[in-house]
PAMARKOL-794830 format. One record per residue (C-alpha): residue in three letters; x, y, z; residue number from 0. Coordinates in Angstrom, 2 decimals. Each point is the difference from the previous one (the first is absolute). Layout:
// residues N
miza res ALA&c1 X&c2 Y&c3 Z&n NUM
...
// end
This chain:
// residues 129
miza res UNK&c1 -1.16&c2 -18.74&c3 -11.14&n 0
miza res UNK&c1 1.65&c2 1.91&c3 -2.80&n 1
miza res UNK&c1 1.82&c2 -1.44&c3 -3.01&n 2
miza res UNK&c1 1.14&c2 1.42&c3 -3.31&n 3
miza res UNK&c1 1.07&c2 -1.53&c3 -3.28&n 4
miza res UNK&c1 -0.60&c2 -0.15&c3 -3.75&n 5
miza res UNK&c1 -3.05&c2 -1.65&c3 -1.53&n 6
miza res UNK&c1 1.07&c2 -3.11&c3 -1.94&n 7
miza res UNK&c1 -2.96&c2 -0.15&c3 -2.44&n 8
miza res UNK&c1 -3.19&c2 1.96&c3 -0.61&n 9
miza res UNK&c1 -2.61&c2 -0.37&c3 2.74&n 10
miza res UNK&c1 -3.10&c2 -2.12&c3 -0.69&n 11
miza res UNK&c1 -3.48&c2 0.43&c3 1.42&n 12
miza res UNK&c1 -1.93&c2 -3.10&c3 1.09&n 13
miza res UNK&c1 -3.68&c2 -0.22&c3 0.85&n 14
miza res UNK&c1 -0.82&c2 -1.90&c3 3.19&n 15
miza res UNK&c1 -3.26&c2 -0.80&c3 1.77&n 16
miza res UNK&c1 -2.64&c2 2.67&c3 0.66&n 17
miza res UNK&c1 1.20&c2 2.09&c3 -2.98&n 18
miza res UNK&c1 3.17&c2 1.00&c3 1.83&n 19
miza res UNK&c1 3.23&c2 0.54&c3 -1.91&n 20
miza res UNK&c1 3.62&c2 -0.39&c3 1.01&n 21
miza res UNK&c1 3.09&c2 1.39&c3 -1.72&n 22
miza res UNK&c1 2.87&c2 -2.52&c3 -0.01&n 23
miza res UNK&c1 3.61&c2 0.82&c3 -0.84&n 24
miza res UNK&c1 3.49&c2 -0.81&c3 1.19&n 25
miza res UNK&c1 3.02&c2 2.10&c3 0.81&n 26
miza res UNK&c1 3.74&c2 -0.63&c3 0.07&n 27
miza res UNK&c1 1.85&c2 1.32&c3 3.03&n 28
miza res UNK&c1 3.75&c2 0.45&c3 -0.52&n 29
miza res UNK&c1 2.43&c2 -0.27&c3 2.88&n 30
miza res UNK&c1 3.73&c2 -0.49&c3 0.44&n 31
miza res UNK&c1 2.46&c2 -0.87&c3 2.71&n 32
miza res UNK&c1 3.71&c2 -0.63&c3 0.38&n 33
miza res UNK&c1 0.82&c2 -3.48&c3 1.31&n 34
miza res UNK&c1 2.57&c2 -0.11&c3 2.79&n 35
miza res UNK&c1 3.51&c2 0.08&c3 -1.45&n 36
miza res UNK&c1 -1.20&c2 0.78&c3 -3.54&n 37
miza res UNK&c1 0.78&c2 3.16&c3 -1.92&n 38
miza res UNK&c1 -2.96&c2 -0.15&c3 -2.40&n 39
miza res UNK&c1 -3.67&c2 0.55&c3 0.69&n 40
miza res UNK&c1 -2.38&c2 -2.92&c3 -0.38&n 41
miza res UNK&c1 -3.28&c2 1.06&c3 -1.62&n 42
miza res UNK&c1 -3.29&c2 -1.77&c3 0.72&n 43
miza res UNK&c1 -3.48&c2 0.47&c3 -1.42&n 44
miza res UNK&c1 -3.17&c2 -0.98&c3 1.85&n 45
miza res UNK&c1 -3.27&c2 -0.34&c3 -1.93&n 46
miza res UNK&c1 -3.18&c2 0.77&c3 1.93&n 47
miza res UNK&c1 -3.56&c2 -0.69&c3 -1.18&n 48
miza res UNK&c1 -2.35&c2 2.88&c3 0.85&n 49
miza res UNK&c1 -3.77&c2 0.49&c3 0.18&n 50
miza res UNK&c1 -1.89&c2 3.28&c3 0.08&n 51
miza res UNK&c1 -3.71&c2 -0.10&c3 0.93&n 52
miza res UNK&c1 -0.74&c2 3.74&c3 0.27&n 53
miza res UNK&c1 -0.95&c2 0.62&c3 -3.65&n 54
miza res UNK&c1 0.59&c2 -1.58&c3 -3.39&n 55
miza res UNK&c1 0.70&c2 3.32&c3 -1.74&n 56
miza res UNK&c1 3.46&c2 0.00&c3 1.56&n 57
miza res UNK&c1 1.01&c2 -2.79&c3 -2.42&n 58
miza res UNK&c1 0.35&c2 2.49&c3 -2.88&n 59
miza res UNK&c1 2.97&c2 1.59&c3 1.79&n 60
miza res UNK&c1 1.77&c2 -3.21&c3 1.04&n 61
miza res UNK&c1 2.08&c2 -0.76&c3 -3.08&n 62
miza res UNK&c1 3.20&c2 -2.00&c3 -0.32&n 63
miza res UNK&c1 3.00&c2 2.00&c3 1.19&n 64
miza res UNK&c1 -1.95&c2 2.43&c3 2.18&n 65
miza res UNK&c1 1.68&c2 0.65&c3 3.35&n 66
miza res UNK&c1 -2.54&c2 -0.14&c3 2.84&n 67
miza res UNK&c1 -0.05&c2 0.39&c3 3.75&n 68
miza res UNK&c1 -2.60&c2 -2.23&c3 1.66&n 69
miza res UNK&c1 -1.59&c2 0.10&c3 3.43&n 70
miza res UNK&c1 -1.86&c2 -3.00&c3 1.37&n 71
miza res UNK&c1 0.47&c2 -3.41&c3 1.60&n 72
miza res UNK&c1 1.57&c2 -3.34&c3 -0.89&n 73
miza res UNK&c1 -2.16&c2 -3.10&c3 -0.25&n 74
miza res UNK&c1 1.15&c2 -3.61&c3 -0.07&n 75
miza res UNK&c1 -1.69&c2 -2.53&c3 -2.30&n 76
miza res UNK&c1 0.64&c2 -3.62&c3 0.98&n 77
miza res UNK&c1 -1.05&c2 -2.86&c3 -2.28&n 78
miza res UNK&c1 0.81&c2 -3.58&c3 -0.95&n 79
miza res UNK&c1 1.09&c2 -0.74&c3 -3.57&n 80
miza res UNK&c1 -0.98&c2 -3.04&c3 -2.10&n 81
miza res UNK&c1 2.90&c2 -2.04&c3 1.44&n 82
miza res UNK&c1 -1.19&c2 0.69&c3 3.56&n 83
miza res UNK&c1 2.82&c2 2.40&c3 0.80&n 84
miza res UNK&c1 -0.88&c2 2.98&c3 2.21&n 85
miza res UNK&c1 0.83&c2 3.32&c3 -1.66&n 86
miza res UNK&c1 -0.57&c2 3.64&c3 0.71&n 87
miza res UNK&c1 0.16&c2 3.40&c3 -1.61&n 88
miza res UNK&c1 -0.16&c2 3.60&c3 1.15&n 89
miza res UNK&c1 -2.42&c2 2.63&c3 -1.24&n 90
miza res UNK&c1 0.22&c2 3.67&c3 0.85&n 91
miza res UNK&c1 -3.52&c2 1.38&c3 0.52&n 92
miza res UNK&c1 0.49&c2 3.65&c3 -0.78&n 93
miza res UNK&c1 -2.38&c2 2.67&c3 1.23&n 94
miza res UNK&c1 1.86&c2 2.98&c3 -1.45&n 95
miza res UNK&c1 2.10&c2 0.31&c3 -3.14&n 96
miza res UNK&c1 2.33&c2 2.91&c3 -0.68&n 97
miza res UNK&c1 1.47&c2 0.19&c3 -3.50&n 98
miza res UNK&c1 3.59&c2 1.20&c3 0.21&n 99
miza res UNK&c1 1.22&c2 -0.26&c3 -3.62&n 100
miza res UNK&c1 -1.69&c2 -0.93&c3 -3.25&n 101
miza res UNK&c1 2.04&c2 -2.10&c3 -2.42&n 102
miza res UNK&c1 1.61&c2 1.68&c3 -3.00&n 103
miza res UNK&c1 -2.10&c2 -0.69&c3 -3.08&n 104
miza res UNK&c1 0.58&c2 0.59&c3 -3.69&n 105
miza res UNK&c1 -3.64&c2 1.01&c3 -0.36&n 106
miza res UNK&c1 -0.85&c2 2.76&c3 2.48&n 107
miza res UNK&c1 -3.73&c2 -0.75&c3 -0.34&n 108
miza res UNK&c1 0.57&c2 -3.42&c3 1.63&n 109
miza res UNK&c1 -0.02&c2 1.68&c3 3.42&n 110
miza res UNK&c1 -3.47&c2 1.28&c3 0.99&n 111
miza res UNK&c1 -0.31&c2 3.79&c3 0.13&n 112
miza res UNK&c1 -0.14&c2 1.55&c3 3.45&n 113
miza res UNK&c1 -2.65&c2 2.64&c3 0.53&n 114
miza res UNK&c1 1.48&c2 3.42&c3 0.68&n 115
miza res UNK&c1 -0.92&c2 1.45&c3 3.38&n 116
miza res UNK&c1 -0.61&c2 3.70&c3 0.42&n 117
miza res UNK&c1 2.90&c2 1.85&c3 1.47&n 118
miza res UNK&c1 -0.29&c2 3.41&c3 1.70&n 119
miza res UNK&c1 1.32&c2 1.73&c3 -3.13&n 120
miza res UNK&c1 -2.91&c2 -1.48&c3 -2.04&n 121
miza res UNK&c1 -2.61&c2 1.71&c3 2.21&n 122
miza res UNK&c1 -1.34&c2 3.46&c3 -0.80&n 123
miza res UNK&c1 1.45&c2 2.94&c3 1.92&n 124
miza res UNK&c1 -3.36&c2 1.62&c3 0.79&n 125
miza res UNK&c1 -1.41&c2 -2.58&c3 2.43&n 126
miza res UNK&c1 -2.43&c2 1.57&c3 2.52&n 127
miza res UNK&c1 1.51&c2 -1.81&c3 2.99&n 128
// end
């Protein structure tokens, strides 16, 4: 499955059993539609809780306002609350995160620096192969 949206608050890393770590965050997915017979669009926002198990270092990039594209699967959590009412929630278990847009910040150092990759023009001209 593939979904995209904006992160609603900075990601948090949680330690679980066997020294494993999970990165938890949530995204807001915006959508709109035009009801039959209406002239104006109706806007809706869906909030989705997400978990990323592939590495805790990813959390440094997942800041509020960042636009991400996620690949993974949906999981359903069913539970009974204190009043005995059955409830459920959805979690998106993401296996791949693609950052589309970082949020605008007043302090440019708030966004981690990206390492520059060598481009062909950075390589010397006298390579033996």
